[in-house]
ROTOR-966673 format. One record per residue: residue number from 0; residue in three letters; x, y, z of N, C-alpha, C in turn. Coordinates in Angstrom, 2 decimals, padded with zeros to 5 digits. Example, Ala and Ser with C-alpha at 12.3 -4.5 7.8 and 13.67 -1.06 7.14 Angstrom:
+-----+-----+---------+---------+---------+---------+---------+---------+---------+---------+---------+
!   n ! res !     n.X !     n.Y !     n.Z !    ca.X !    ca.Y !    ca.Z !     c.X !     c.Y !     c.Z !
+-----+-----+---------+---------+---------+---------+---------+---------+---------+---------+---------+
!   0 ! ALA !  013.19 ! -005.69 !  007.80 !  012.30 ! -004.50 !  007.80 !  013.20 ! -003.30 !  007.80 !
!   1 ! SER !  012.85 ! -002.25 !  007.08 !  013.67 ! -001.06 !  007.14 !  012.90 !  000.03 !  007.87 !
+-----+-----+---------+---------+---------+---------+---------+---------+---------+---------+---------+
//
This chain:
+-----+-----+---------+---------+---------+---------+---------+---------+---------+---------+---------+
!   n ! res !     n.X !     n.Y !     n.Z !    ca.X !    ca.Y !    ca.Z !     c.X !     c.Y !     c.Z !
+-----+-----+---------+---------+---------+---------+---------+---------+---------+---------+---------+
!   0 ! MET ! -005.11 ! -043.73 !  011.99 ! -005.05 ! -041.73 !  011.45 ! -005.38 ! -041.53 !  013.03 !
!   1 ! ALA ! -005.18 ! -040.10 !  013.33 ! -005.26 ! -039.53 !  014.14 ! -006.99 ! -038.54 !  014.37 !
!   2 ! ASP ! -007.30 ! -038.48 !  014.90 ! -008.56 ! -037.57 !  015.19 ! -008.38 ! -036.73 !  014.44 !
!   3 ! GLU ! -009.13 ! -035.59 !  014.14 ! -009.14 ! -034.71 !  013.53 ! -008.94 ! -033.22 !  014.53 !
!   4 ! ASP ! -009.70 ! -033.33 !  015.72 ! -009.61 ! -032.41 !  016.88 ! -008.00 ! -032.55 !  017.20 !
!   5 ! GLU ! -007.50 ! -033.61 !  017.63 ! -005.97 ! -034.07 !  017.98 ! -005.25 ! -033.51 !  016.54 !
!   6 ! LEU ! -005.28 ! -033.38 !  015.53 ! -004.36 ! -033.02 !  014.55 ! -004.57 ! -031.44 !  014.29 !
!   7 ! ARG ! -005.57 ! -031.05 !  014.56 ! -006.00 ! -029.56 !  014.80 ! -005.14 ! -029.09 !  015.57 !
!   8 ! ILE ! -005.42 ! -029.28 !  016.82 ! -004.24 ! -029.01 !  018.30 ! -002.97 ! -029.46 !  018.21 !
!   9 ! LEU ! -002.50 ! -030.29 !  017.64 ! -001.08 ! -030.22 !  017.41 ! -000.79 ! -029.62 !  016.46 !
!  10 ! LEU ! -000.91 ! -029.07 !  015.13 ! -000.64 ! -027.91 !  014.08 ! -000.67 ! -026.74 !  014.92 !
!  11 ! GLN ! -001.92 ! -026.46 !  015.51 ! -001.75 ! -025.12 !  016.16 ! -000.68 ! -024.99 !  017.80 !
!  12 ! ARG ! -000.73 ! -025.97 !  018.18 !  000.68 ! -026.22 !  019.14 !  002.17 ! -025.82 !  018.38 !
!  13 ! VAL !  002.26 ! -026.79 !  017.13 !  003.61 ! -026.43 !  016.34 !  004.00 ! -024.75 !  016.19 !
!  14 ! ALA !  002.43 ! -024.39 !  015.57 !  002.57 ! -023.02 !  015.04 !  003.10 ! -022.03 !  015.89 !
!  15 ! ARG !  002.35 ! -022.22 !  017.53 !  002.68 ! -021.67 !  018.33 !  004.27 ! -021.17 !  018.70 !
!  16 ! ARG !  004.57 ! -022.68 !  018.75 !  005.94 ! -022.85 !  019.26 !  006.72 ! -022.41 !  018.26 !
!  17 ! ILE !  006.92 ! -022.27 !  016.93 !  007.51 ! -021.65 !  016.00 !  007.10 ! -019.87 !  016.26 !
!  18 ! ARG !  006.15 ! -019.57 !  016.57 !  005.78 ! -018.11 !  017.09 !  006.60 ! -017.60 !  017.98 !
!  19 ! SER !  006.79 ! -018.51 !  018.73 !  007.61 ! -017.84 !  020.05 !  008.48 ! -017.60 !  020.22 !
!  20 ! ASN !  009.46 ! -017.86 !  018.81 !  010.99 ! -017.62 !  018.86 !  011.17 ! -016.50 !  018.32 !
!  21 ! ARG !  011.19 ! -015.37 !  018.75 !  011.45 ! -013.89 !  018.32 !  012.33 ! -013.01 !  018.60 !
!  22 ! ALA !  012.88 ! -011.92 !  018.20 !  013.78 ! -011.34 !  018.70 !  013.35 ! -010.60 !  019.76 !
!  23 ! ASP !  011.88 ! -009.93 !  019.77 !  011.81 ! -009.30 !  021.08 !  010.54 ! -009.98 !  021.16 !
!  24 ! GLY !  010.81 ! -010.65 !  022.46 !  009.76 ! -011.45 !  023.37 !  008.58 ! -010.84 !  024.15 !
!  25 ! THR !  008.68 ! -009.58 !  023.79 !  007.15 ! -009.16 !  024.14 !  006.61 ! -008.36 !  023.18 !
!  26 ! MET !  007.15 ! -008.45 !  021.96 !  006.35 ! -007.90 !  020.83 !  005.08 ! -009.23 !  020.54 !
!  27 ! SER !  003.76 ! -008.57 !  020.19 !  002.84 ! -009.48 !  019.61 !  003.06 ! -009.83 !  018.81 !
!  28 ! ASP !  002.07 ! -011.46 !  018.27 !  001.88 ! -011.68 !  016.90 !  001.50 ! -010.84 !  016.28 !
!  29 ! ALA !  000.40 ! -009.73 !  016.40 ! -000.05 ! -008.77 !  015.76 !  000.79 ! -007.83 !  015.38 !
!  30 ! LYS !  001.65 ! -007.39 !  016.28 !  002.84 ! -006.53 !  015.62 !  003.80 ! -007.00 !  014.92 !
!  31 ! LEU !  004.18 ! -008.07 !  014.89 !  004.91 ! -008.88 !  013.80 !  004.26 ! -009.26 !  012.68 !
!  32 ! GLY !  003.39 ! -009.34 !  012.68 !  002.67 ! -009.61 !  011.71 !  002.75 ! -008.37 !  010.51 !
!  33 ! VAL !  002.33 ! -007.29 !  011.27 !  002.48 ! -005.81 !  010.48 !  004.25 ! -005.83 !  009.54 !
!  34 ! LEU !  005.01 ! -005.99 !  010.65 !  006.39 ! -005.86 !  010.36 !  006.40 ! -006.87 !  009.25 !
!  35 ! PHE !  006.02 ! -008.07 !  008.85 !  006.04 ! -009.00 !  007.84 !  005.38 ! -008.63 !  006.78 !
!  36 ! ARG !  004.33 ! -007.79 !  007.03 !  003.57 ! -007.38 !  005.82 !  004.32 ! -006.32 !  005.32 !
!  37 ! VAL !  004.80 ! -005.25 !  006.10 !  005.46 ! -004.15 !  005.05 !  006.97 ! -004.24 !  004.70 !
!  38 ! GLU !  007.55 ! -005.25 !  005.15 !  009.14 ! -005.99 !  004.63 !  009.09 ! -005.56 !  003.27 !
!  39 ! HIS !  008.79 ! -006.17 !  002.56 !  008.68 ! -005.98 !  001.10 !  007.84 ! -004.70 !  000.13 !
!  40 ! GLU !  006.96 ! -004.48 !  001.10 !  006.43 ! -003.18 !  000.10 !  005.39 ! -002.45 !  001.01 !
!  41 ! ALA !  005.94 ! -001.21 !  001.41 !  005.23 !  000.04 !  001.79 !  003.42 ! -000.23 !  001.60 !
!  42 ! ALA !  002.67 !  000.13 !  002.56 !  001.24 ! -000.09 !  002.49 !  000.24 !  000.83 !  003.18 !
!  43 ! SER ! -000.73 !  001.41 !  002.92 ! -001.85 !  001.98 !  003.64 ! -001.73 !  001.80 !  005.01 !
!  44 ! PRO ! -002.45 !  002.04 !  005.83 ! -002.80 !  001.79 !  007.14 ! -004.13 !  001.01 !  006.88 !
!  45 ! GLY ! -005.04 !  001.56 !  005.85 ! -006.21 !  000.71 !  005.59 ! -006.31 ! -000.84 !  005.19 !
!  46 ! SER ! -005.20 ! -000.62 !  004.60 ! -005.07 ! -001.76 !  003.65 ! -004.41 ! -002.63 !  004.45 !
!  47 ! LEU ! -003.17 ! -002.40 !  005.39 ! -003.44 ! -003.02 !  006.20 ! -004.11 ! -003.69 !  007.40 !
!  48 ! ALA ! -005.06 ! -002.91 !  007.36 ! -006.36 ! -003.24 !  008.78 ! -006.98 ! -004.45 !  008.11 !
!  49 ! GLU ! -007.14 ! -004.38 !  006.87 ! -008.00 ! -005.13 !  005.87 ! -007.26 ! -006.62 !  005.41 !
!  50 ! ARG ! -005.96 ! -006.37 !  005.34 ! -005.29 ! -007.85 !  005.29 ! -005.00 ! -008.57 !  006.58 !
!  51 ! GLU ! -004.79 ! -007.66 !  007.66 ! -004.63 ! -008.67 !  008.95 ! -005.97 ! -008.62 !  009.65 !
!  52 ! ARG ! -007.21 ! -008.06 !  008.96 ! -008.36 ! -008.36 !  009.57 ! -008.79 ! -007.70 !  010.85 !
!  53 ! VAL ! -008.39 ! -006.58 !  010.89 ! -008.73 ! -005.73 !  012.46 ! -009.34 ! -004.42 !  011.51 !
!  54 ! THR ! -009.91 ! -003.70 !  012.74 ! -010.41 ! -002.72 !  012.28 ! -009.52 ! -001.31 !  012.36 !
!  55 ! PRO ! -009.68 ! -000.79 !  011.44 ! -008.73 !  000.78 !  011.57 ! -008.30 !  001.35 !  012.70 !
!  56 ! PRO ! -008.97 !  001.57 !  013.34 ! -008.46 !  002.16 !  014.90 ! -007.45 !  000.99 !  015.59 !
!  57 ! SER ! -007.73 ! -000.17 !  015.45 ! -007.02 ! -001.64 !  015.98 ! -005.62 ! -001.30 !  015.28 !
!  58 ! MET ! -005.67 ! -001.15 !  013.79 ! -004.36 ! -000.59 !  013.12 ! -003.74 !  000.50 !  013.59 !
!  59 ! ASN ! -004.27 !  001.48 !  013.84 ! -003.73 !  002.65 !  013.82 ! -002.62 !  002.44 !  015.76 !
!  60 ! ARG ! -003.59 !  001.66 !  015.91 ! -002.50 !  001.60 !  017.54 ! -001.46 !  000.58 !  017.61 !
!  61 ! THR ! -001.63 ! -000.52 !  016.68 ! -000.67 ! -000.93 !  016.25 !  000.63 ! -000.64 !  015.96 !
!  62 ! LEU !  000.15 !  000.23 !  014.66 !  001.22 !  001.38 !  014.01 !  002.25 !  002.48 !  014.88 !
!  63 ! ASN !  000.97 !  002.77 !  015.75 !  001.79 !  003.92 !  016.46 !  002.37 !  003.41 !  017.48 !
!  64 ! THR !  002.44 !  001.73 !  018.34 !  003.23 !  001.46 !  019.01 !  004.88 !  000.99 !  018.16 !
!  65 ! LEU !  004.47 !  000.56 !  016.83 !  005.49 !  000.01 !  015.94 !  006.58 !  001.62 !  015.72 !
!  66 ! GLU !  005.92 !  002.31 !  015.43 !  006.63 !  003.62 !  015.15 !  007.45 !  004.44 !  016.21 !
!  67 ! GLN !  006.43 !  004.05 !  017.44 !  007.49 !  004.37 !  018.61 !  008.76 !  003.90 !  019.21 !
!  68 ! ALA !  008.73 !  002.40 !  018.92 !  009.83 !  001.70 !  018.81 !  010.72 !  001.87 !  017.83 !
!  69 ! GLY !  010.30 !  002.57 !  016.81 !  011.32 !  003.08 !  015.45 !  011.34 !  001.80 !  014.55 !
!  70 ! LEU !  010.25 !  001.05 !  014.41 !  010.38 ! -000.19 !  013.62 !  009.43 ! -000.06 !  012.41 !
!  71 ! VAL !  008.57 !  001.17 !  012.44 !  007.94 !  001.76 !  011.27 !  007.97 !  002.91 !  010.85 !
!  72 ! LYS !  007.95 !  003.35 !  009.90 !  007.78 !  004.92 !  009.45 !  006.48 !  005.05 !  008.91 !
!  73 ! ARG !  006.04 !  006.11 !  008.95 !  004.81 !  007.04 !  007.95 !  005.04 !  007.96 !  007.16 !
!  74 ! ALA !  004.71 !  008.04 !  005.78 !  005.36 !  009.18 !  005.07 !  004.04 !  009.04 !  004.19 !
!  75 ! PRO !  003.90 !  010.71 !  003.74 !  002.79 !  010.90 !  002.61 !  002.71 !  010.03 !  001.25 !
!  76 ! ASP !  001.74 !  009.54 !  000.45 !  001.64 !  008.68 ! -000.54 !  002.60 !  009.32 ! -001.64 !
!  77 ! PRO !  003.34 !  008.98 ! -002.16 !  003.55 !  009.28 ! -003.63 !  002.51 !  010.14 ! -004.32 !
!  78 ! ASP !  001.51 !  009.20 ! -004.33 !  000.76 !  009.76 ! -005.43 ! -001.01 !  010.30 ! -005.02 !
!  79 ! ASP ! -000.92 !  010.23 ! -004.07 ! -001.70 !  011.13 ! -002.80 ! -001.75 !  011.69 ! -001.73 !
!  80 ! ALA ! -000.83 !  012.75 ! -001.62 ! -000.69 !  013.48 ! -000.36 ! -001.45 !  013.31 !  000.67 !
!  81 ! ARG ! -002.72 !  013.16 !  000.29 ! -003.66 !  013.27 !  001.34 ! -003.59 !  011.97 !  002.19 !
!  82 ! LYS ! -003.17 !  011.28 !  001.59 ! -002.79 !  009.43 !  002.11 ! -001.63 !  009.47 !  002.72 !
!  83 ! VAL ! -001.38 !  008.12 !  003.38 ! -000.11 !  007.56 !  004.44 !  000.06 !  006.54 !  004.17 !
!  84 ! VAL !  001.38 !  006.38 !  003.79 !  002.14 !  004.91 !  003.43 !  003.09 !  004.48 !  004.55 !
!  85 ! VAL !  003.06 !  003.06 !  005.08 !  003.61 !  002.94 !  006.07 !  005.26 !  001.75 !  005.52 !
!  86 ! SER !  006.14 !  002.25 !  005.85 !  007.22 !  001.23 !  005.77 !  008.12 !  000.66 !  007.11 !
!  87 ! ILE !  008.99 ! -000.45 !  006.42 !  010.00 ! -001.10 !  008.05 !  010.87 !  000.07 !  007.58 !
!  88 ! THR !  011.29 !  000.47 !  009.21 !  012.86 !  001.10 !  008.83 !  013.68 ! -000.31 !  009.24 !
!  89 ! ALA !  015.22 !  000.52 !  009.00 !  016.16 ! -000.44 !  009.11 !  015.95 ! -001.67 !  010.41 !
!  90 ! ALA !  015.64 ! -000.88 !  011.47 !  015.49 ! -001.40 !  012.97 !  014.35 ! -002.57 !  012.64 !
!  91 ! GLY !  013.65 ! -002.33 !  012.02 !  012.45 ! -003.20 !  011.55 !  012.94 ! -004.33 !  010.89 !
!  92 ! ARG !  013.46 ! -003.87 !  009.74 !  014.19 ! -005.56 !  009.05 !  015.40 ! -006.20 !  009.67 !
!  93 ! GLU !  015.99 ! -005.55 !  010.90 !  016.65 ! -006.05 !  011.80 !  016.11 ! -007.47 !  012.81 !
!  94 ! LEU !  014.88 ! -006.52 !  013.04 !  013.76 ! -007.49 !  014.19 !  013.71 ! -008.34 !  013.36 !
!  95 ! ILE !  013.24 ! -008.59 !  012.08 !  012.57 ! -009.49 !  011.22 !  013.56 ! -010.51 !  011.07 !
!  96 ! ALA !  014.50 ! -010.09 !  010.54 !  015.97 ! -010.97 !  010.33 !  016.15 ! -012.00 !  011.37 !
!  97 ! GLU !  016.34 ! -011.43 !  012.49 !  016.47 ! -012.31 !  013.50 !  015.57 ! -012.92 !  014.38 !
!  98 ! THR !  014.34 ! -012.52 !  014.31 !  012.86 ! -013.52 !  014.51 !  013.17 ! -014.52 !  013.37 !
!  99 ! ARG !  013.43 ! -014.24 !  012.46 !  013.44 ! -015.69 !  010.90 !  014.75 ! -016.42 !  011.72 !
! 100 ! ARG !  015.63 ! -015.98 !  011.93 !  017.02 ! -016.80 !  012.41 !  016.42 ! -017.43 !  013.49 !
! 101 ! LEU !  015.99 ! -017.21 !  014.48 !  015.64 ! -018.09 !  015.73 !  014.42 ! -018.96 !  015.11 !
! 102 ! ARG !  013.43 ! -018.66 !  014.54 !  012.64 ! -019.41 !  013.80 !  013.00 ! -020.64 !  013.52 !
! 103 ! THR !  014.04 ! -020.43 !  012.53 !  014.64 ! -021.26 !  011.20 !  015.09 ! -022.28 !  012.14 !
! 104 ! ALA !  016.47 ! -021.64 !  013.17 !  017.35 ! -022.69 !  013.94 !  016.47 ! -023.85 !  014.83 !
! 105 ! TRP !  015.32 ! -022.90 !  015.11 !  014.02 ! -023.62 !  015.95 !  013.86 ! -025.25 !  015.36 !
! 106 ! PHE !  013.26 ! -024.82 !  013.99 !  012.46 ! -025.64 !  013.09 !  013.76 ! -026.58 !  012.52 !
! 107 ! SER !  014.83 ! -026.25 !  012.48 !  015.83 ! -027.06 !  011.71 !  016.54 ! -028.38 !  013.08 !
! 108 ! HIS !  016.85 ! -027.50 !  014.13 !  017.00 ! -028.32 !  015.15 !  015.92 ! -029.70 !  015.50 !
! 109 ! ARG !  014.33 ! -029.25 !  015.56 !  013.48 ! -030.69 !  015.64 !  013.60 ! -031.11 !  014.47 !
! 110 ! LEU !  013.60 ! -030.93 !  012.96 !  014.00 ! -031.65 !  012.06 !  015.02 ! -032.51 !  012.22 !
! 111 ! ALA !  016.09 ! -032.56 !  012.50 !  017.28 ! -033.37 !  012.80 !  017.53 ! -034.25 !  013.95 !
! 112 ! GLU !  016.04 ! -033.81 !  014.58 !  016.20 ! -034.83 !  015.45 !  015.08 ! -036.61 !  015.18 !
! 113 ! LEU !  014.69 ! -035.87 !  014.08 !  013.56 ! -037.35 !  013.32 !  014.59 ! -038.07 !  012.83 !
! 114 ! THR !  013.96 ! -039.29 !  012.69 !  014.56 ! -040.63 !  012.22 !  014.27 ! -040.22 !  010.43 !
! 115 ! ALA !  014.78 ! -041.18 !  009.94 !  014.67 ! -041.46 !  008.68 !  013.19 ! -041.60 !  008.02 !
! 116 ! GLU !  012.53 ! -042.44 !  009.05 !  011.33 ! -043.00 !  008.57 !  010.37 ! -041.82 !  008.98 !
! 117 ! GLU !  010.68 ! -041.33 !  009.93 !  010.13 ! -039.84 !  010.39 !  010.17 ! -038.28 !  009.22 !
! 118 ! ARG !  011.00 ! -038.31 !  008.98 !  011.46 ! -037.68 !  007.84 !  010.81 ! -037.65 !  006.83 !
! 119 ! ALA !  010.62 ! -038.96 !  006.22 !  009.87 ! -039.51 !  005.24 !  008.37 ! -039.20 !  004.93 !
! 120 ! ALA !  008.17 ! -039.35 !  006.41 !  006.64 ! -039.07 !  006.54 !  006.30 ! -037.23 !  006.23 !
! 121 ! PHE !  007.07 ! -036.93 !  006.54 !  006.84 ! -035.06 !  006.62 !  006.95 ! -034.96 !  004.97 !
! 122 ! ASP !  007.96 ! -035.38 !  004.45 !  008.22 ! -035.55 !  003.00 !  006.86 ! -035.46 !  002.08 !
! 123 ! THR !  005.88 ! -036.72 !  002.36 !  005.09 ! -036.95 !  001.79 !  003.98 ! -035.93 !  002.40 !
! 124 ! LEU !  003.94 ! -035.22 !  003.55 !  002.75 ! -033.90 !  003.89 !  003.14 ! -033.28 !  003.52 !
! 125 ! VAL !  004.53 ! -032.61 !  002.98 !  004.41 ! -031.13 !  001.97 !  003.29 ! -030.64 !  001.23 !
! 126 ! PRO !  003.49 ! -031.38 !  000.35 !  002.25 ! -031.17 ! -000.62 !  000.67 ! -030.85 ! -000.31 !
! 127 ! VAL !  000.45 ! -031.53 !  000.80 ! -000.85 ! -031.42 !  001.38 ! -000.68 ! -029.64 !  002.17 !
! 128 ! LEU !  000.27 ! -029.91 !  003.20 !  000.17 ! -028.43 !  003.74 !  000.80 ! -027.57 !  002.69 !
! 129 ! ARG !  001.46 ! -027.22 !  001.59 !  001.65 ! -026.28 !  000.93 ! -000.07 ! -026.05 !  000.52 !
! 130 ! ARG ! -000.83 ! -027.18 ! -000.48 ! -002.27 ! -026.85 ! -000.67 ! -003.01 ! -025.99 !  000.28 !
! 131 ! TRP ! -003.01 ! -026.47 !  001.67 ! -003.56 ! -025.87 !  002.51 ! -003.01 ! -024.51 !  003.19 !
! 132 ! ALA ! -001.91 ! -024.12 !  002.70 ! -001.22 ! -022.63 !  002.90 ! -001.77 ! -021.39 !  002.04 !
! 133 ! GLU ! -002.32 ! -022.41 !  000.34 ! -002.55 ! -021.35 ! -000.38 ! -003.86 ! -021.27 ! -000.65 !
! 134 ! LEU ! -004.78 ! -021.65 !  000.33 ! -006.16 ! -021.93 !  000.69 ! -006.70 ! -020.03 !  000.85 !
+-----+-----+---------+---------+---------+---------+---------+---------+---------+---------+---------+
//
C-alpha cells in the first residue's frame, strides 16, 4: 500500500487536474464554486459565505465579479424585501455546462486508458470514495 502522504498528494493532484478543465480558464475555483452552488437554487450572500467558508465581505467581492460578468444576478428576497438572493443567469448556466463537459471528457479519456485490472481496482475503490465524499 502507498504511504498516506503519497495517497493524499495523488488525490489532490487528480482533483486539481479535474478542476483545471473549465470553460473560462481565468475563473477561480472560488467563483466557480459559487456558480455551482447557485445553479439549482438561489441563495443569500450570507448563506453562500457560510457554505463556502469565507467571510461575507469576501463573498460580496466574488459576487460582484460574477455579477459584472453576467453570470449571476441579485434580486430582492421574495419573502423579505430587505434581503437579497443570488441566482444564476443563462450565461452562468452555459459556463457551468461547458465546464462539466470538459471535466467529463478529461475524466472519460483517462478511464478509457485503463487496463481491465486497473478499472477493476477503481471499481472497488468507489464505495470508499463515496463514503469519504459524504463526510
